DOVO-288063 format. One line per 5 residues: their letters; for each residue x, y, z of N, C-alpha, C. Coordinates in pm, whole numbers, plus 50000, padded with zeros to 5 digits. Layout:
a	X Y Z X Y Z X Y Z; ... .
end
This chain:
mkykn	52919 61524 87119 52991 61481 87238 53027 61333 87228; 53149 61300 87263 53191 61160 87267 53221 61123 87413; 53189 60998 87448 53201 60955 87587 53280 60825 87602; 53375 60804 87514 53453 60679 87517 53518 60656 87653; 53586 60756 87706 53657 60740 87833 53561 60721 87949 .
srqlf	53448 60794 87948 53349 60778 88055 53292 60637 88053; 53266 60584 87935 53213 60447 87926 53313 60346 87981; 53439 60365 87946 53542 60273 87995 53556 60283 88147; 53550 60404 88199 53560 60423 88344 53441 60362 88416; 53323 60374 88356 53204 60318 88419 53211 60165 88423 .
eraqq	53255 60107 88313 53273 59960 88311 53373 59916 88416; 53481 59990 88429 53583 59958 88529 53528 59976 88670; 53454 60084 88692 53402 60115 88826 53308 60007 88876; 53231 59949 88785 53133 59848 88826 53197 59720 88878; 53326 59704 88854 53396 59587 88903 53434 59598 89051 .
sipgg	53438 59721 89103 53482 59739 89241 53390 59827 89325; 53291 59892 89263 53198 59981 89334 53056 59937 89301; 52968 59920 89399 52830 59878 89369 52762 59972 89269; 52725 59918 89154 52662 60000 89053 52755 60097 88984; 52882 60093 89023 52981 60180 88961 52982 60322 89012 .
vnspv	52903 60350 89115 52895 60487 89168 52890 60484 89320; 52923 60595 89383 52921 60604 89528 52801 60681 89582; 52709 60718 89493 52580 60773 89532 52485 60740 89418; 52370 60678 89446 52289 60616 89341 52247 60705 89225; 52210 60830 89251 52158 60914 89142 52264 60937 89034 .
rafks	52390 60923 89067 52498 60943 88969 52499 60835 88861; 52428 60726 88884 52433 60613 88791 52354 60637 88662; 52277 60747 88655 52196 60777 88536 52087 60672 88515; 52050 60597 88620 51952 60490 88601 51817 60544 88558; 51779 60660 88609 51650 60717 88574 51648 60771 88431 .
vggtp	51754 60842 88393 51756 60904 88261 51811 60812 88154; 51879 60706 88197 51938 60613 88100 52074 60660 88052; 52151 60567 87996 52282 60602 87943 52393 60582 88044; 52511 60625 88004 52631 60609 88086 52661 60738 88162; 52687 60731 88291 52720 60853 88364 52848 60917 88311 .
vfiek	52851 61049 88319 52969 61125 88276 53066 61133 88393; 53191 61098 88369 53293 61104 88472 53366 61237 88461; 53363 61314 88569 53419 61449 88568 53566 61445 88612; 53648 61522 88543 53790 61532 88579 53824 61660 88652; 53758 61770 88615 53788 61897 88680 53672 61993 88658 .
akgay	53675 62103 88731 53573 62207 88717 53635 62341 88752; 53582 62444 88689 53629 62580 88717 53514 62676 88692; 53487 62759 88792 53380 62856 88775 53246 62789 88755; 53182 62815 88641 53050 62759 88612 53056 62634 88526; 53177 62581 88503 53192 62474 88403 53251 62346 88459 .
lydad	53201 62235 88405 53255 62102 88433 53328 62052 88309; 53432 61972 88331 53507 61911 88222 53518 61761 88250; 53474 61678 88154 53471 61534 88181 53597 61464 88129; 53599 61332 88145 53717 61252 88110 53744 61249 87961; 53646 61293 87881 53664 61300 87736 53687 61443 87689 .
enkyi	53715 61532 87784 53743 61673 87757 53622 61750 87706; 53502 61699 87734 53380 61774 87704 53358 61879 87812; 53304 61993 87772 53279 62104 87864 53128 62122 87881; 53086 62147 88006 52943 62163 88035 52918 62286 88122; 52808 62354 88095 52756 62454 88188 52691 62377 88302 .
dyias	52727 62406 88424 52686 62326 88539 52566 62387 88611; 52456 62310 88616 52338 62353 88690 52312 62263 88812; 52416 62194 88858 52404 62114 88979 52484 62176 89093; 52601 62231 89061 52688 62292 89162 52718 62194 89275; 52751 62068 89236 52778 61960 89332 52658 61939 89424 .
wgpmi	52536 61955 89367 52410 61946 89440 52398 62057 89545; 52456 62172 89514 52434 62290 89596 52554 62359 89656; 52659 62285 89699 52767 62349 89774 52845 62456 89700; 52861 62440 89568 52949 62531 89495 52875 62659 89455; 52820 62725 89553 52736 62843 89530 52817 62958 89470 .
lghah	52947 62963 89498 53033 63069 89444 53101 63028 89314; 53081 62904 89273 53149 62850 89155 53257 62751 89195; 53297 62669 89100 53399 62567 89126 53538 62628 89137; 53621 62564 89220 53761 62605 89237 53771 62754 89266; 53682 62802 89351 53680 62944 89388 53812 62977 89457 .
kpvvk	53885 63074 89406 54024 63097 89448 54042 63113 89599; 53962 63196 89668 53983 63210 89812 53966 63078 89888; 53871 62995 89844 53848 62867 89912 53964 62772 89885; 54008 62763 89761 54120 62675 89727 54246 62717 89801; 54273 62846 89804 54392 62897 89873 54387 62864 90022 .
aiqqy	54270 62880 90084 54257 62853 90227 54279 62705 90257; 54224 62619 90172 54243 62474 90190 54391 62437 90179; 54457 62492 90079 54599 62462 90059 54682 62507 90179; 54649 62623 90231 54723 62678 90344 54706 62591 90468; 54581 62551 90497 54555 62474 90619 54600 62329 90607 .
aknst	54602 62275 90485 54644 62136 90466 54791 62117 90504; 54869 62223 90498 55011 62214 90536 55027 62182 90684; 54927 62215 90764 54935 62192 90908 54890 62052 90950; 54835 61976 90856 54779 61842 90873 54632 61845 90833; 54582 61732 90790 54444 61724 90744 54347 61688 90855 .
sfgap	54398 61647 90971 54310 61614 91083 54390 61607 91213; 54325 61642 91324 54390 61636 91454 54316 61545 91553; 54185 61536 91541 54108 61463 91640 54108 61533 91774; 54128 61664 91771 54134 61746 91892 54074 61883 91859; 54034 61961 91958 53972 62091 91931 54068 62189 91863 .
telei	54010 62277 91781 54088 62384 91718 54011 62515 91730; 54083 62624 91722 54018 62756 91726 53927 62775 91605; 53963 62712 91495 53884 62726 91373 53740 62677 91394; 53724 62572 91472 53590 62523 91502 53507 62628 91575; 53571 62700 91666 53502 62806 91740 53462 62918 91644 .
kmael	53555 62958 91559 53527 63065 91463 53412 63027 91371; 53410 62900 91329 53303 62852 91242 53169 62858 91316; 53165 62809 91439 53042 62811 91517 52995 62954 91542; 53087 63042 91575 53052 63182 91599 52996 63247 91473; 53052 63212 91360 53005 63267 91233 52863 63222 91204 .
ivgmv	52837 63094 91223 52703 63039 91198 52601 63103 91291; 52633 63106 91420 52541 63165 91518 52515 63312 91487; 52617 63380 91438 52601 63521 91403 52522 63545 91276; 52517 63445 91188 52446 63461 91060 52302 63414 91065; 52275 63313 91146 52146 63245 91142 52058 63285 91260 .
pnvdl	51937 63330 91235 51847 63359 91346 51807 63231 91418; 51792 63241 91550 51735 63132 91627 51828 63012 91646; 51958 63029 91622 52055 62923 91650 52149 62973 91759; 52142 62912 91876 52226 62952 91989 52354 62870 91998; 52341 62739 91970 52455 62647 91975 52452 62560 91850 .
vrmvs	52571 62521 91805 52579 62440 91684 52683 62330 91703; 52654 62211 91654 52747 62098 91659 52781 62057 91516; 52911 62051 91486 52957 62011 91355 52960 61859 91343; 52920 61808 91227 52927 61666 91194 52987 61653 91054; 52974 61536 90992 53044 61514 90866 52955 61499 90744 .
sgtea	52822 61505 90761 52733 61496 90645 52595 61546 90684; 52515 61574 90582 52377 61614 90606 52296 61502 90667; 52322 61378 90622 52254 61263 90681 52280 61255 90831; 52406 61270 90869 52444 61263 91011 52379 61377 91089; 52370 61493 91028 52308 61608 91095 52161 61581 91124 .
cmsal	52088 61529 91025 51945 61503 91043 51923 61389 91142; 52004 61284 91131 51994 61172 91223 52016 61218 91367; 52116 61302 91387 52150 61350 91522 52043 61444 91576; 51989 61530 91489 51885 61623 91532 51760 61547 91576; 51727 61440 91504 51611 61362 91541 51633 61291 91675 .
rlarg	51752 61234 91695 51782 61170 91822 51773 61271 91937; 51824 61391 91911 51818 61496 92013 51674 61532 92046; 51590 61543 91943 51450 61578 91966 51380 61470 92050; 51412 61345 92021 51353 61236 92097 51403 61238 92243; 51533 61261 92259 51588 61266 92394 51533 61383 92473 .
ytgkn	51513 61495 92406 51464 61616 92472 51319 61603 92515; 51236 61543 92428 51092 61535 92456 51053 61407 92529; 51136 61303 92521 51100 61175 92579 50995 61100 92498; 50976 61143 92372 50879 61078 92282 50953 61017 92164; 50888 60926 92092 50959 60848 91989 50919 60876 91845 .
kvikf	50796 60915 91821 50749 60924 91684 50791 61055 91617; 50803 61048 91486 50841 61166 91408 50750 61175 91286; 50717 61296 91248 50641 61319 91125 50734 61377 91021; 50737 61315 90903 50809 61369 90788 50712 61378 90672; 50760 61435 90562 50670 61459 90449 50711 61379 90327 .
egnyh	50612 61329 90256 50635 61250 90136 50717 61333 90037; 50827 61274 89990 50911 61343 89894 51022 61425 89956; 51019 61443 90088 51130 61511 90156 51238 61408 90188; 51362 61440 90156 51474 61350 90180 51563 61410 90287; 51587 61333 90392 51668 61382 90504 51791 61294 90525 .
ghada	51837 61230 90420 51949 61140 90431 51903 60997 90440; 51999 60905 90449 51965 60763 90439 51961 60691 90574; 51947 60765 90684 51924 60699 90814 51789 60627 90811; 51780 60518 90885 51661 60432 90879 51531 60509 90893; 51524 60599 90989 51399 60668 91020 51350 60755 90905 .
flvka	51437 60790 90813 51401 60885 90708 51368 60822 90574; 51395 60692 90557 51376 60630 90426 51234 60576 90409; 51139 60654 90452 50998 60626 90430 50944 60736 90340; 50905 60698 90219 50855 60795 90121 50951 60915 90112; 51074 60884 90070 51184 60978 90088 51225 61057 89964 .
gsgla	51143 61059 89861 51172 61153 89754 51270 61106 89650; 51351 61200 89602 51425 61187 89476 51504 61059 89458; 51589 61026 89555 51676 60912 89537 51600 60783 89516; 51502 60756 89602 51423 60634 89591 51331 60640 89470; 51273 60757 89444 51184 60771 89329 51260 60751 89198 .
tldiq	51380 60806 89192 51462 60793 89072 51490 60647 89040; 51513 60567 89145 51545 60426 89127 51422 60337 89138; 51304 60398 89157 51178 60325 89169 51183 60222 89282; 51241 60262 89394 51245 60177 89513 51125 60212 89600; 51035 60114 89619 50913 60140 89695 50934 60120 89845 .
tvpgi	51007 60017 89881 51040 59992 90021 51188 59960 90030; 51248 59990 90144 51392 59971 90161 51418 59854 90256; 51473 59743 90206 51507 59632 90295 51613 59676 90396; 51608 59613 90514 51708 59643 90615 51661 59741 90720; 51541 59796 90703 51488 59890 90802 51387 59817 90891 .
pagvs	51413 59806 91020 51322 59734 91110 51182 59794 91109; 51083 59706 91124 50943 59751 91122 50917 59855 91231; 50980 59836 91347 50959 59929 91457 51002 60070 91423; 51111 60081 91348 51158 60213 91306 51059 60276 91210; 51013 60195 91113 50916 60246 91016 50786 60288 91084 .
ndtlt	50745 60212 91185 50620 60242 91252 50625 60374 91328; 50745 60414 91368 50759 60541 91440 50775 60660 91347; 50783 60634 91217 50794 60743 91119 50660 60760 91049; 50592 60868 91078 50462 60898 91018 50482 60995 90902; 50406 60977 90796 50425 61062 90678 50296 61137 90643 .
apynd	50316 61255 90589 50205 61337 90543 50243 61399 90409; 50146 61435 90326 50178 61504 90201 50236 61643 90231; 50339 61681 90159 50397 61814 90173 50291 61918 90138; 50292 62027 90209 50199 62139 90188 50057 62109 90234; 50036 61998 90306 49902 61961 90354 49901 61969 90507 .
lasvv	49870 62087 90559 49871 62110 90703 49763 62028 90773; 49648 62013 90711 49537 61941 90774 49574 61797 90805; 49650 61735 90716 49689 61595 90739 49784 61584 90857; 49868 61687 90878 49959 61687 90993 49880 61703 91122; 49785 61793 91121 49700 61812 91239 49631 61681 91276 .
qlvae	49584 61607 91175 49517 61480 91199 49613 61377 91258; 49736 61369 91204 49835 61274 91256 49869 61303 91402; 49883 61430 91434 49915 61468 91571 49800 61430 91665; 49677 61451 91620 49561 61416 91701 49551 61266 91723; 49585 61188 91619 49578 61042 91628 49691 60983 91711 .
nknqi	49797 61062 91733 49914 61015 91808 49945 61114 91921; 49844 61146 91996 49853 61248 92100 49967 61218 92197; 50051 61319 92219 50163 61311 92313 50266 61203 92278; 50272 61165 92152 50370 61066 92107 50469 61121 92005; 50443 61242 91953 50525 61297 91846 50640 61378 91905 .
aaiiv	50763 61334 91879 50881 61406 91926 50915 61523 91836; 50901 61502 91705 50949 61603 91611 50871 61600 91481; 50866 61713 91417 50825 61725 91277 50946 61777 91202; 50991 61701 91103 51106 61744 91024 51060 61774 90883; 51107 61885 90828 51059 61930 90698 51168 62005 90623 .
epvag	51171 61988 90492 51250 62077 90407 51165 62204 90387; 51207 62318 90439 51124 62438 90429 51096 62478 90284; 51194 62460 90197 51173 62462 90052 51227 62329 90003; 51139 62245 89953 51180 62109 89918 51265 62110 89792; 51363 62019 89788 51451 62010 89671 51467 61870 89620 .
nmgci	51390 61776 89674 51405 61636 89636 51284 61580 89563; 51202 61668 89511 51096 61631 89417 51086 61744 89314; 51202 61800 89285 51210 61927 89218 51211 62036 89325; 51210 62159 89283 51201 62270 89377 51053 62293 89409; 51013 62263 89531 50873 62277 89571 50863 62382 89680 .
ipktg	50780 62482 89656 50770 62598 89744 50659 62576 89846; 50683 62611 89972 50578 62595 90073 50461 62690 90047; 50340 62638 90061 50223 62723 90046 50214 62821 90162; 50152 62933 90137 50133 63033 90242 50060 62970 90361; 50118 62982 90479 50055 62931 90599 50097 62790 90638 .
flegl	50164 62717 90547 50201 62578 90577 50305 62571 90688; 50418 62639 90670 50523 62636 90771 50479 62708 90898; 50405 62817 90881 50354 62889 90998 50260 62800 91080; 50182 62719 91009 50092 62627 91076 50166 62518 91151; 50274 62470 91092 50357 62369 91161 50417 62428 91288 .
relcd	50464 62553 91280 50523 62619 91396 50420 62629 91510; 50300 62672 91475 50195 62688 91576 50158 62554 91638; 50147 62452 91555 50111 62318 91602 50218 62263 91696; 50344 62281 91660 50453 62232 91745 50455 62303 91880; 50425 62431 91880 50419 62506 92006 50307 62453 92095 .
eeniv	50195 62422 92036 50079 62375 92111 50099 62236 92168; 50173 62151 92095 50180 62009 92130 50317 61967 92184; 50404 62061 92217 50537 62028 92268 50612 61935 92172; 50614 61974 92046 50683 61900 91940 50799 61984 91891; 50913 61922 91868 51030 61994 91818 51017 62009 91666 .
lifde	51021 62132 91618 51016 62157 91474 51159 62163 91419; 51190 62071 91328 51323 62065 91268 51315 62109 91123; 51393 62210 91087 51408 62249 90948 51532 62179 90892; 51513 62099 90790 51626 62041 90718 51670 62144 90615; 51777 62216 90649 51830 62318 90559 51963 62273 90497 .
vmtgf	51976 62143 90479 52096 62092 90413 52109 62154 90274; 51997 62172 90205 51999 62237 90074 51985 62389 90084; 51891 62434 90166 51855 62576 90165 51944 62663 90254; 52012 62600 90350 52095 62675 90442 52207 62749 90373; 52214 62880 90391 52316 62968 90334 52305 62978 90181 .
rlsag	52202 62916 90123 52178 62930 89980 52066 63030 89952; 51957 63022 90025 51845 63112 89999 51869 63251 90055; 51951 63258 90158 51993 63386 90216 52103 63354 90315; 52165 63457 90370 52271 63434 90469 52217 63360 90591; 52090 63382 90622 52027 63313 90735 51943 63195 90694 .
gaqer	51952 63156 90567 51879 63040 90519 51730 63061 90507; 51656 62950 90505 51511 62957 90488 51443 63021 90608; 51499 63000 90727 51438 63063 90845 51428 63214 90826; 51537 63272 90781 51539 63418 90760 51452 63458 90641; 51464 63384 90532 51394 63420 90409 51242 63406 90425 .
lgvaa	51198 63303 90499 51056 63276 90511 50995 63331 90640; 51081 63372 90733 51031 63432 90856 50965 63335 90951; 51008 63209 90948 50956 63107 91039 51073 63048 91116; 51062 63042 91248 51172 62995 91332 51154 62848 91367; 51256 62769 91339 51256 62629 91379 51321 62614 91516 .
dlvty	51300 62498 91580 51366 62470 91707 51506 62415 91685; 51520 62329 91583 51649 62276 91542 51661 62291 91391; 51784 62310 91344 51811 62325 91201 51929 62236 91164; 51920 62172 91050 52033 62090 91003 52093 62153 90878; 52225 62136 90864 52298 62197 90753 52391 62095 90686 .
gkvig	52430 62130 90565 52527 62053 90488 52561 62135 90365; 52616 62074 90263 52640 62135 90132 52714 62269 90141; 52645 62384 90131 52712 62514 90128 52801 62534 90251; 52759 62478 90364 52833 62500 90489 52975 62444 90483; 53001 62355 90386 53135 62298 90375 53212 62345 90254 .
ggmpv	53154 62434 90175 53226 62485 90058 53274 62376 89964; 53204 62262 89964 53241 62152 89877 53308 62036 89948; 53345 62054 90073 53403 61946 90151 53292 61871 90225; 53314 61742 90260 53211 61666 90333 53193 61724 90474; 53074 61775 90499 53050 61837 90630 52900 61852 90652 .
gafgg	52862 61861 90778 52724 61889 90814 52723 61955 90951; 52605 61997 90994 52593 62059 91126 52448 62057 91167; 52424 62059 91297 52288 62082 91347 52299 62178 91464; 52199 62262 91476 52201 62363 91580 52061 62407 91614; 52050 62493 91714 51919 62543 91751 51917 62606 91888 .
kreim	51802 62597 91951 51781 62661 92079 51873 62602 92186; 51926 62689 92270 52019 62644 92375 51956 62538 92464; 51831 62558 92503 51767 62465 92597 51758 62324 92541; 51753 62311 92409 51749 62178 92346 51891 62127 92322; 51977 62212 92269 52113 62171 92234 52195 62130 92356 .
ehiap	52160 62181 92473 52235 62145 92594 52205 62003 92643; 52118 61932 92572 52094 61791 92603 52192 61700 92528; 52276 61758 92442 52375 61680 92368 52499 61659 92455; 52554 61536 92449 52680 61508 92521 52791 61600 92467; 52882 61648 92553 52911 61600 92689 52835 61672 92800 .
ignvy	52754 61774 92769 52683 61842 92878 52548 61779 92905; 52499 61696 92810 52373 61626 92829 52391 61478 92807; 52281 61405 92810 52286 61259 92801 52255 61204 92662; 52221 61291 92567 52196 61244 92430 52330 61234 92359; 52371 61110 92331 52508 61091 92280 52516 61114 92130 .
qagtl	52619 61183 92091 52654 61205 91950 52802 61233 91945; 52871 61171 91850 53016 61189 91840 53060 61167 91697; 53182 61208 91665 53237 61186 91531 53385 61215 91528; 53464 61118 91487 53609 61134 91485 53653 61254 91401; 53589 61273 91286 53630 61381 91196 53539 61503 91204 .
sgnpi	53450 61506 91303 53367 61626 91320 53456 61748 91345; 53428 61857 91273 53511 61977 91286 53645 61963 91218; 53652 61874 91119 53777 61855 91044 53830 61989 90993; 53958 62020 91016 54009 62154 90984 53998 62191 90836; 54013 62094 90746 54004 62127 90603 53860 62161 90565 .
amiag	53766 62082 90619 53625 62112 90595 53587 62246 90658; 53639 62272 90778 53605 62395 90847 53654 62519 90772; 53776 62514 90722 53829 62633 90655 53761 62655 90520; 53724 62546 90453 53652 62561 90326 53516 62624 90352; 53445 62573 90454 53315 62628 90487 53323 62769 90543 .
yttlk	53419 62793 90630 53434 62924 90691 53462 63030 90583; 53549 62998 90490 53583 63093 90384 53462 63122 90296; 53384 63019 90266 53264 63036 90184 53159 63120 90256; 53131 63085 90381 53028 63157 90455 53068 63302 90482; 53197 63324 90509 53246 63460 90533 53223 63548 90410 .
elknn	53248 63491 90292 53228 63569 90169 53079 63597 90147; 52994 63500 90178 52850 63520 90162 52799 63626 90261; 52851 63622 90383 52809 63720 90484 52854 63861 90447; 52977 63872 90400 53033 64004 90370 52985 64062 90238; 52926 63978 90154 52882 64023 90022 52738 63980 89997 .
peiyl	52643 64039 90068 52502 63998 90052 52448 64017 89912; 52518 64098 89830 52473 64117 89693 52485 63989 89611; 52561 63892 89660 52571 63763 89591 52434 63699 89579; 52354 63710 89685 52221 63650 89683 52131 63721 89582; 52146 63852 89571 52068 63926 89470 52111 63885 89330 .
sleak	52242 63868 89311 52294 63826 89181 52244 63686 89144; 52251 63594 89239 52205 63457 89215 52058 63453 89178; 51977 63526 89253 51833 63524 89225 51802 63591 89092; 51874 63698 89060 51853 63765 88932 51885 63671 88816; 51993 63598 88827 52030 63504 88721 51928 63391 88709 .
ttylr	51882 63341 88824 51785 63232 88821 51652 63279 88764; 51611 63398 88800 51487 63456 88746 51499 63478 88595; 51615 63526 88552 51640 63547 88408 51628 63414 88333; 51686 63309 88389 51678 63177 88326 51533 63128 88322; 51463 63142 88435 51323 63097 88440 51238 63169 88337 .
kgide	51251 63301 88329 51170 63378 88235 51202 63340 88091; 51331 63319 88063 51371 63283 87928 51315 63148 87887; 51325 63049 87974 51272 62916 87944 51120 62920 87935; 51058 62998 88025 50912 63012 88023 50863 63067 87889; 50930 63167 87837 50891 63226 87709 50902 63124 87596 .
vlkks	51007 63043 87601 51026 62940 87498 50917 62834 87506; 50894 62782 87625 50799 62672 87640 50655 62716 87616; 50625 62843 87642 50490 62894 87617 50454 62890 87469; 50555 62896 87383 50532 62894 87239 50518 62752 87185; 50536 62654 87274 50522 62514 87233 50386 62462 87278 .
tlpfv	50359 62337 87245 50235 62274 87289 50257 62189 87414; 50379 62191 87467 50411 62106 87582 50356 62167 87711; 50289 62087 87793 50248 62136 87924 50370 62144 88014; 50380 62250 88093 50498 62264 88178 50468 62352 88298; 50548 62333 88402 50546 62416 88522 50691 62443 88558 .
inqfg	50725 62568 88587 50858 62601 88637 50844 62653 88779; 50909 62586 88872 50912 62632 89012 51046 62695 89041; 51045 62808 89109 51170 62876 89145 51157 62939 89283; 51262 62925 89360 51274 62998 89486 51421 63034 89502; 51453 63163 89498 51593 63205 89504 51671 63144 89390 .
smisi	51781 63076 89421 51866 63017 89318 51840 62868 89301; 51722 62821 89346 51676 62685 89320 51564 62691 89216; 51565 62596 89124 51467 62597 89016 51446 62455 88965; 51325 62426 88917 51300 62297 88854 51193 62312 88748; 51200 62226 88647 51104 62225 88537 51029 62093 88539 .
hfsdk	50898 62102 88537 50812 61983 88540 50722 61986 88417; 50720 61878 88343 50632 61869 88228 50496 61819 88275; 50412 61915 88314 50282 61886 88374 50185 61996 88336; 50056 61963 88335 49954 62064 88303 49887 62120 88427; 49945 62092 88545 49889 62146 88668 50002 62180 88764 .
pvtnf	49976 62263 88864 50082 62301 88959 50144 62179 89026; 50273 62191 89061 50345 62085 89129 50381 62136 89268; 50307 62087 89367 50323 62137 89504 50355 62027 89604; 50361 61902 89557 50394 61791 89647 50449 61674 89565; 50483 61567 89633 50548 61455 89566 50455 61383 89469 .
eeasq	50330 61366 89507 50236 61297 89419 50223 61371 89286; 50212 61503 89293 50201 61581 89170 50330 61576 89089; 50445 61574 89156 50573 61564 89086 50586 61430 89015; 50536 61324 89078 50549 61191 89019 50455 61169 88901; 50356 61257 88885 50262 61245 88774 50307 61323 88650 .
cdial	50421 61388 88659 50474 61464 88545 50529 61368 88439; 50557 61422 88322 50610 61342 88211 50761 61323 88232; 50797 61215 88299 50937 61187 88330 51014 61153 88204; 50951 61082 88112 51019 61042 87988 51062 61165 87908; 50977 61268 87908 51011 61390 87834 51127 61462 87901 .
fnelf	51128 61463 88035 51243 61523 88103 51370 61449 88068; 51365 61316 88062 51483 61238 88029 51535 61273 87890; 51444 61296 87796 51485 61340 87661 51556 61475 87670; 51498 61567 87748 51558 61699 87765 51697 61686 87826; 51711 61602 87926 51840 61584 87993 51947 61545 87892 .
hfmlq	51921 61444 87811 52023 61396 87718 52049 61495 87605; 51944 61566 87563 51963 61670 87462 52057 61778 87515; 52032 61824 87636 52115 61929 87693 52257 61879 87718; 52270 61756 87764 52403 61699 87788 52484 61696 87660; 52420 61654 87550 52489 61647 87421 52532 61784 87371 .
hgvyl	52466 61888 87420 52497 62024 87377 52571 62105 87484; 52625 62034 87584 52713 62101 87679 52645 62167 87797; 52531 62115 87840 52464 62166 87959 52436 62049 88052; 52484 62058 88174 52473 61948 88270 52360 61977 88368; 52249 61903 88353 52135 61914 88443 52137 61797 88542 .
ppsay	52061 61806 88650 52049 61690 88740 51995 61570 88662; 52056 61452 88677 52011 61334 88603 51889 61268 88665; 51789 61348 88698 51664 61299 88756 51562 61411 88751; 51441 61377 88714 51332 61475 88711 51290 61517 88851; 51337 61444 88953 51296 61470 89090 51394 61558 89166 .
eswfl	51488 61621 89098 51589 61701 89168 51579 61848 89130; 51605 61933 89227 51617 62076 89201 51747 62105 89127; 51746 62210 89047 51870 62264 88991 51923 62367 89089; 52055 62379 89095 52119 62478 89182 52212 62565 89098; 52185 62696 89095 52273 62784 89020 52390 62829 89106 .
ndala	52500 62861 89040 52616 62916 89110 52644 63055 89054; 52708 63139 89134 52724 63279 89095 52830 63302 88989; 52905 63196 88954 53002 63209 88846 52935 63204 88709; 52810 63162 88705 52737 63159 88578 52726 63300 88520; 52753 63311 88391 52740 63439 88322 52609 63439 88242 .
fkdld	52563 63557 88207 52439 63565 88132 52453 63499 87995; 52574 63493 87942 52593 63421 87815 52566 63272 87832; 52595 63218 87952 52565 63077 87979 52414 63056 87986; 52345 63149 88050 52200 63140 88061 52136 63153 87923; 52187 63246 87841 52134 63265 87705 52154 63139 87621 .
ktirl	52271 63075 87635 52295 62952 87561 52196 62845 87603; 52170 62835 87732 52075 62736 87782 51936 62761 87727; 51894 62887 87724 51762 62922 87672 51754 62889 87522; 51861 62919 87448 51862 62886 87304 51851 62736 87283; 51915 62660 87371 51908 62514 87357 51767 62462 87386 .
fkkfi	51694 62530 87474 51554 62493 87495 51475 62514 87367; 51502 62624 87297 51435 62649 87168 51466 62536 87070; 51591 62496 87067 51634 62390 86976 51567 62258 87014; 51555 62231 87143 51491 62109 87189 51344 62108 87147; 51276 62219 87162 51135 62227 87124 51119 62202 86975 .
kskk	51208 62258 86894 51201 62236 86748 51222 62089 86715; 51306 62022 86792 51333 61880 86767 51213 61793 86799; 51118 61847 86876 51000 61769 86914 50886 61783 86813; 50901 61873 86717 50794 61896 86618 50802 61793 86506 .
end
């Protein structure tokens, strides 16, 4: 693989964009080297500025669940763009989108569209505080809920990738109201609640974490959070920006059988366009302006192009539930293939998988929280990343990120990836 054009573009980008990228993980700072600049994508493949082709295991960090440039989505966007790209006024499409979400997701009565996952989580937290009249929030180490001030405390992949321990610009008061606990450690949450009696507005959690690799909730963890929130009048928020409409048509709530009070969405919900949403129980959502006093607004909320891209994607997922079976079958096939290869090596490893999310950790013990993820062999993952990149496989450029499969992947792509793992292992001998 040659990267002459990508190198030139990166040098040029650094003259006008901080770090040369518009989202930090794209800078390849953790894995080293020059980021690859993508020109186009189709189906399961990415094509960069040097005409290199890659099997894509990021899927734009989740949204492209059906594959890139999916014809029905592209056609719908083109059709609606003729009418204008924005109105700043209500449209029927927004209603159809809300009705579709409410019809697909258990325990969501009302939904408000926003423009990003960060905005969705920020708004849900404000709503929880306004609803309960309390200020403190509990989040989990390694869970990332966007870059709003309240969430950048022990926030997982992005900060870990860049080795940022504290974030300047966040007032101490905000940090003091954000309490953290280890993921999968229910006892520590119970203790925090006891130490801050009647002060906790919300507990926000990634039901299946994706920002320290794919981390699966232990049996009883989410159920315990639900019970605790019921007992203590705390709003339970599921951050389903990653898992929403990816793990099942009803997201993690449906797949895991645990009901949240509020849920946040992004990624898949926009079919690749910038979009987010938060929704939940009517009694809580009715505190949002204009019917309540908790203010939230957005000029481009419900943008028609984002709505039609998301609506078309969700409609296809709802009407074709076999897509989820196909995605999980492909992900399981990949996991088993890589597992067989790595078992024949001397390398310690753990593979975590839930649905079409998967991550590989070079560790000799289970990886169930951020501390365990950070103790893995990051340098070895970085070697794997560059080896795969050189051979046409695009992995997340950080050991702290989940991989996301898309349904356009063929078994020949998975077989090639497994063969490359064999080749990588041989190169380590």
